[in-house]
C-alpha positions in Angstrom: -33.4 30.2 28.6 -35.3 32.9 30.4 -37.7 35.2 28.8 -35.3 37.9 28.3 -33.3 35.9 26.3 -36.2 34.2 23.9 -37.7 38.3 23.9 -33.8 39.2 23.0 -33.7 36.3 20.3 -36.7 37.1 18.4 -36.3 41.1 18.6 -32.8 40.2 16.9 -34.4 38.5 14.0 -37.3 41.0 13.6 -34.5 43.6 13.7 -31.9 42.3 12.0 -33.0 39.5 10.0 -30.0 39.3 7.6 -27.2 39.6 10.5 -29.2 37.1 12.2 -28.8 34.5 9.3 -25.0 35.1 9.2 -24.5 34.7 12.7 -26.4 31.3 12.6 -23.8 28.8 13.7 -22.6 26.4 11.7 -23.1 22.9 13.9 -20.8 20.1 13.7 -21.7 18.2 10.5 -24.8 20.5 9.6 -24.8 22.3 6.2 -24.0 25.7 6.5 -25.3 28.4 3.8 -22.3 27.7 1.6 -22.2 24.0 2.1 -25.8 23.0 0.7 -26.1 19.4 1.2 -21.8 18.3 2.2 -21.6 18.5 5.9 -18.0 17.9 6.7 -18.0 16.6 10.2 -20.4 14.3 12.1 -23.9 15.0 11.5 -25.8 16.0 15.0 -29.5 17.2 13.7 -32.2 14.6 13.4 -33.3 15.0 10.1 -32.0 16.1 6.7 -33.6 17.4 3.5 -32.3 16.9 -0.2 -33.9 18.3 -3.3 -33.1 15.5 -5.5 -34.8 17.1 -8.9 -37.5 19.5 -10.3 -40.1 19.0 -12.9 -43.1 20.7 -14.5 -46.1 19.1 -13.7 -49.6 20.8 -14.2 -47.5 23.7 -15.3 -46.0 24.6 -12.1 -42.6 23.6 -11.3 -42.6 20.6 -8.7 -39.6 19.4 -6.2 -38.7 16.0 -5.7 -38.1 16.3 -1.7 -36.5 13.5 0.0 -36.2 13.3 4.4 -33.8 11.1 5.5 -33.7 10.1 9.3 -30.4 10.2 10.5 -30.5 7.7 13.1 -31.2 4.9 10.5 -31.1 6.6 7.3 -35.0 5.9 6.6 -36.4 8.0 3.8 -40.0 9.7 2.8 -40.6 11.0 -0.2 -42.5 14.2 -1.2 -43.6 16.4 -4.0 -43.3 20.0 -3.1 -44.2 23.5 -5.2 -42.0 26.4 -4.6 -44.7 28.1 -3.2 -45.0 24.7 -0.3 -42.1 26.0 1.0 -43.2 30.0 0.9 -46.1 29.2 3.1 -43.9 26.7 5.3 -41.8 29.6 6.3 -45.0 32.1 6.9 -47.1 29.3 9.0 -43.4 29.5 11.3 -43.4 33.0 11.2 -47.4 33.0 12.7 -46.5 30.3 15.2 -43.2 32.8 16.8 -45.5 35.7 17.0 -48.4 33.9 18.3 -46.2 31.8 21.3 -46.5 33.0 24.1 -43.4 34.1 25.9 -43.4 31.1 28.2 -43.4 28.3 25.4 -40.3 27.5 24.0 -39.3 26.3 20.5 -36.4 24.6 18.5 -36.6 26.8 15.5 -35.4 30.7 16.5 -34.3 31.9 13.0 -36.4 31.6 10.2 -34.4 31.8 6.8 -35.5 33.5 3.6 -37.5 31.7 0.6 -37.7 32.4 -3.0 -40.7 33.8 -4.0 -43.0 31.8 -6.2 -44.5 33.6 -9.4 -42.3 36.6 -9.0 -39.9 35.8 -12.4 -42.5 34.1 -14.8 -40.5 35.4 -17.9 -37.2 33.8 -16.1 -38.4 30.5 -15.2 -39.9 30.2 -19.1 -36.3 30.6 -20.3 -34.7 28.5 -17.8 -37.3 25.4 -18.6 -35.9 26.6 -22.3 -32.2 25.9 -21.3 -31.4 29.7 -21.8 -31.3 30.5 -18.2 -30.3 28.6 -15.2 -33.1 30.3 -13.2 -34.5 27.1 -12.0 -31.4 25.9 -11.0 -30.8 28.9 -8.8 -34.1 28.6 -7.2 -33.4 25.0 -6.5 -30.4 26.0 -4.5 -31.9 28.7 -2.7 -34.5 26.7 -1.3 -32.2 23.9 -0.4 -30.3 26.3 1.7 -32.9 27.9 3.5 -34.0 24.1 4.5 -30.9 23.4 5.9 -30.7 26.3 7.7 -34.3 25.4 8.9 -34.0 21.7 9.7 -30.3 22.2 11.4 -32.3 23.6 14.8 -35.1 21.0 14.0 -34.5 17.4 16.9 -37.9 16.1 16.6 -40.3 16.9 13.6 -43.5 16.0 16.1 -42.4 18.8 18.6 -43.8 21.1 16.3 -47.3 20.9 14.8 -46.5 23.0 11.1 -43.4 20.7 10.8 -45.3 17.7 11.4 -48.1 18.8 8.5 -45.6 20.0 5.9 -44.1 16.3 6.4 -46.9 14.4 5.7 -47.4 12.0 3.0 -49.8 13.0 0.4 -52.7 10.3 0.1 -52.9 11.5 -3.6 -52.6 8.1 -5.7 -51.4 10.0 -8.6 -48.7 11.5 -6.6 -47.7 8.6 -5.1 -47.6 7.2 -8.8 -45.7 10.0 -9.7 -43.1 9.7 -6.9 -42.8 6.2 -7.4 -42.1 6.5 -11.1 -39.3 9.5 -10.3 -37.4 7.9 -7.6 -37.6 4.5 -8.9 -35.8 6.1 -11.8 -33.1 8.3 -10.8 -32.2 4.9 -8.5 -31.9 2.7 -11.4 -29.5 4.9 -13.0 -26.8 3.5 -10.7 -25.9 -0.1 -10.3 -23.1 -2.3 -10.3 -22.4 -2.4 -13.7 -22.7 1.3 -14.3 -20.3 1.8 -11.8 -17.3 -0.3 -13.3 -14.5 1.9 -14.2 -11.9 4.2 -12.0 -12.8 6.1 -9.0 -11.3 8.8 -6.7 -12.0 9.6 -3.2 -12.4 13.4 -3.5 -9.4 15.2 -2.5 -7.4 12.1 -3.0 -4.5 10.8 -5.3 -5.3 6.8 -4.8 -7.4 5.2 -7.8 -10.2 2.5 -6.7 -10.7 0.1 -9.7 -14.4 -1.3 -9.6 -14.8 -4.8 -11.5 -18.1 -6.2 -12.6 -18.5 -8.4 -10.1 -18.0 -6.1 -7.2 -14.5 -6.4 -6.2 -13.3 -3.2 -5.5 -8.8 -2.8 -5.9 -6.8 0.5 -4.4 -4.1 1.0 -6.3 -4.0 -2.3 -8.3 -4.6 -4.4 -5.2 -7.2 -5.8 -3.3 -7.4 -4.7 0.2 -10.4 -7.3 1.7 -13.9 -8.5 1.2 -15.3 -5.2 3.6 -14.4 -2.7 0.6 -16.0 -4.9 -2.2 -19.7 -3.9 -3.6 -22.8 -5.3 -2.7 -25.5 -5.0 -4.9 -28.8 -6.5 -2.8 -33.0 -6.2 -3.5 -35.1 -6.0 -6.4 -34.4 -3.3 -9.3 -38.4 -2.9 -9.7 -38.9 -1.5 -5.8 -37.4 0.8 -4.1 -35.4 -1.6 -1.8 -32.3 -2.3 -3.9 -29.2 -1.2 -2.4 -25.5 -1.1 -3.3 -23.7 -1.4 -0.2 -20.3 -2.6 1.7 -19.4 -4.8 4.4 -17.8 -1.8 6.6 -21.4 -0.4 7.0 -21.0 2.3 3.7 -23.8 2.7 1.2 -24.4 4.7 -1.9 -26.7 6.8 -1.8 -28.4 6.2 -5.1 -31.0 9.3 -5.3 -28.2 11.7 -5.2 -25.3 9.9 -7.0 -24.9 9.1 -10.7 -22.7 7.1 -13.3 -19.7 9.8 -12.3 -20.1 10.9 -9.1 -21.0 8.3 -6.1 -22.2 9.6 -2.5 -21.2 7.4 0.3 -23.5 7.7 3.4 -23.1 5.8 7.1 -25.5 6.9 9.6 -23.1 9.0 12.0 -20.6 9.6 9.8 -19.8 12.3 7.3 -20.5 12.2 3.6 -17.8 10.8 1.1 -17.9 11.8 -2.7 -15.6 9.3 -5.1 -15.4 11.0 -8.5 -14.8 8.9 -11.7 -11.2 9.0 -13.3 -10.6 8.3 -17.4 -9.2 5.2 -18.4 -5.8 6.8 -19.5 -5.5 8.7 -16.6 -6.0 5.8 -14.1 -3.7 3.4 -16.1 -1.1 5.9 -16.1 -1.4 6.4 -12.1 -1.3 3.0 -11.2 1.5 2.7 -13.4 3.2 4.9 -11.4 2.2 3.3 -8.0 3.9 0.0 -9.7 7.0 1.6 -10.2 7.3 3.2 -6.7 6.4 0.1 -5.4 9.2 -1.8 -7.5 11.6 0.9 -6.2 10.6 0.2 -2.4 10.9 -3.2 -2.8 14.5 -3.4 -4.4 15.7 -0.6 -2.1 14.6 -2.9 0.6 16.4 -6.0 -0.8 19.6 -3.8 -1.1 19.3 -3.0 2.7 18.5 -6.7 4.0 21.9 -7.4 1.7 23.7 -4.9 3.2 22.8 -6.0 6.6 23.7 -9.4 6.0 27.1 -8.8 4.7 27.3 -6.5 7.9 26.3 -9.4 9.9 28.9 -11.8 8.5 31.7 -9.1 8.4 31.0 -9.0 12.7 31.0 -12.7 12.5 34.8 -13.0 10.9 36.0 -10.2 12.9 34.8 -11.7 16.3 36.1 -14.8 15.3 39.7 -13.6 14.4 39.6 -12.0 17.9 38.8 -15.0 19.6 41.5 -16.6 17.9 44.4 -14.0 18.4 43.2 -13.8 22.3 43.6 -17.8 22.2 46.5 -17.6 20.3 48.6 -15.4 22.8 46.8 -17.0 25.9 48.7 -20.3 24.8 52.0 -18.7 23.5 51.9 -17.4 27.2 51.1 -20.5 28.8 53.6 -22.4 27.1 56.2 -19.9 27.6 55.4 -20.0 31.1 54.9 -24.0 31.4 56.9 -25.4 34.4 59.3 -28.3 34.2 60.1 -27.5 30.5 63.2 -26.2 29.5 63.3 -23.1 27.2 63.9 -25.4 24.1 60.7 -27.4 24.6 58.8 -24.1 25.8 59.6 -22.3 22.7 58.7 -25.4 20.2 55.7 -25.9 22.1 54.6 -22.1 21.6 55.4 -22.8 17.8 53.5 -25.8 17.5 50.3 -23.9 19.3 51.1 -20.6 16.5 50.5 -23.3 13.7 47.6 -24.3 14.9 46.1 -21.1 15.6 47.0 -20.1 12.2 45.2 -23.2 10.8 42.4 -22.5 12.9 42.4 -18.9 11.4 42.5 -20.1 7.7 39.5 -22.6 8.3 37.7 -19.6 9.7 38.4 -17.5 7.2 37.2 -20.0 4.9 34.5 -20.7 6.5 33.1 -17.2 5.8 34.2 -17.1 2.6 31.8 -18.1 -0.6 32.2 -21.7 -0.6 31.0 -22.3 -4.5 33.8 -19.4 -5.7 36.5 -21.3 -3.7 35.6 -24.4 -4.8 35.5 -23.1 -8.6 38.7 -22.0 -8.3 40.3 -25.0 -6.5 38.6 -27.3 -9.5 40.1 -24.9 -12.2 43.8 -25.4 -10.6 43.6 -29.1 -10.7 42.2 -29.3 -14.3 45.2 -26.8 -15.3 48.1 -28.7 -13.8 46.3 -32.3 -14.9 46.5 -31.3 -18.5 50.2 -29.5 -18.0 51.1 -33.2 -16.5 52.4 -36.2 -18.7 50.7 -39.4 -18.1 52.5 -41.7 -15.4 53.7 -44.5 -17.6 55.2 -42.2 -20.0 57.0 -40.5 -17.0 58.1 -43.6 -15.6 59.4 -44.6 -19.1 61.7 -41.5 -19.6 63.2 -42.0 -16.5 64.4 -45.8 -17.0 66.0 -44.1 -20.3 67.5 -41.2 -18.7 68.8 -43.7 -15.9 70.4 -45.9 -18.9 71.6 -43.4 -20.8 73.2 -41.7 -17.3 75.2 -45.5 -16.7 76.2 -45.7 -20.7 77.9 -42.6 -20.2 79.6 -43.3 -16.9 81.1 -46.5 -18.3 82.8 -44.7 -20.9 83.9 -42.1 -18.9 85.3 -45.1 -17.0 87.0 -46.9 -20.0 88.4 -43.3 -21.2 90.0 -42.7 -17.7 91.7 -46.5 -17.7 96.0 -46.5 -18.5 96.8 -48.4 -21.2 99.4 -51.5 -20.5 102.6 -51.2 -22.0 103.4 -54.4 -24.3 106.9 -55.1 -22.7 105.0 -55.2 -19.4 102.4 -57.3 -20.7 104.8 -59.7 -22.0 106.9 -60.0 -18.9 103.9 -60.8 -17.2 102.7 -63.6 -19.7 106.1 -65.3 -19.2 105.6 -65.5 -15.4 102.1 -66.8 -15.7 103.4 -69.7 -18.0 106.4 -70.5 -15.5 103.8 -70.7 -12.7 101.7 -73.2 -15.2 104.6 -75.2 -15.8 105.7 -75.7 -12.1 102.6 -77.1 -11.1 102.4 -79.3 -14.1 104.8 -82.2 -12.6 102.9 -82.5 -9.4 100.2 -83.0 -11.4 
């Protein structure tokens, strides 16, 4: 930047302070005036300030402020009054006015801070729970610190900021700080986060168990998503993390709202889901999975049937081709008479028919065919008489047939006349008499 550009920036702020604040660009990952402390993208600035809460200490509203170093997420805690923030801005304004034109400064635009002590009556009502004045005042201070810190890359470069972020050596303040921070951190434990959760903007349901196991839509997705609680709960070293590098911001989280942080990444918000709503969502997911599985099985079965049909078609086509080739070969064979060639062709056709039947039987469902064949054999066996009885019946039938034949033969034989019979007997006696003398 040249001197002209610096002078122009200062004049713009002095002449049009509200326009200058509105025109301040929201850098990637930095909290703009409407985002407070919920950055949407990767953080670029070096430090972030969070006002974690407020208390009345010594008759004055005192804020618990935390400074986070974005490179490694190291934290520092401070007790600040509203007047401290106002005095910081005033000191920075003096630095700007007293700075030589050749001296560059990171801080080009200074935000407004609420004036301390101007709203005594409203503050009293807020302490009684009648007004939200204190909440509005904390939100205004938070926005002002966001706008200021997004311009700072290194606190040590500015003497006023270095002094503001110097920890107090007062033992009473240290004790108040420790107890305050420890109490906030101990509200979020592995047991207190058991239940059902959803990422902001998502419909998928996380289930957290007492041992830290995390299931997404009813299924365990891996150890890298499980919760791990480490550290002494009586110190500020206790953490709840995951193996993938994410950890819960214990000071800013609660039993119903978890804020996940990871260096260089945007924050993630989880919100607790009621049991009935979560169980209904998980049931719907299971039904959807079952439908997908059934559809996949039906598709696989259809593909198998199509493959079998394709195999049958291929077998029949090959058999028909081979049949035609053999018929042509047999009909055109040399040295054979037409009748022999025709017989050979018929034999080839019979063999091909047998092969075709065998191919169809091989692709048909064997268990059903076998069962049908056994059923037919059983019916035939039940209808047929035993072998011995059948032979006896055949023998009786033959005997009856012979008797009928003999009777018929006797009936057809002509009867002999009595005279002819006498004459025949006489001739027989004469023949016997002629032979008697010779004897």
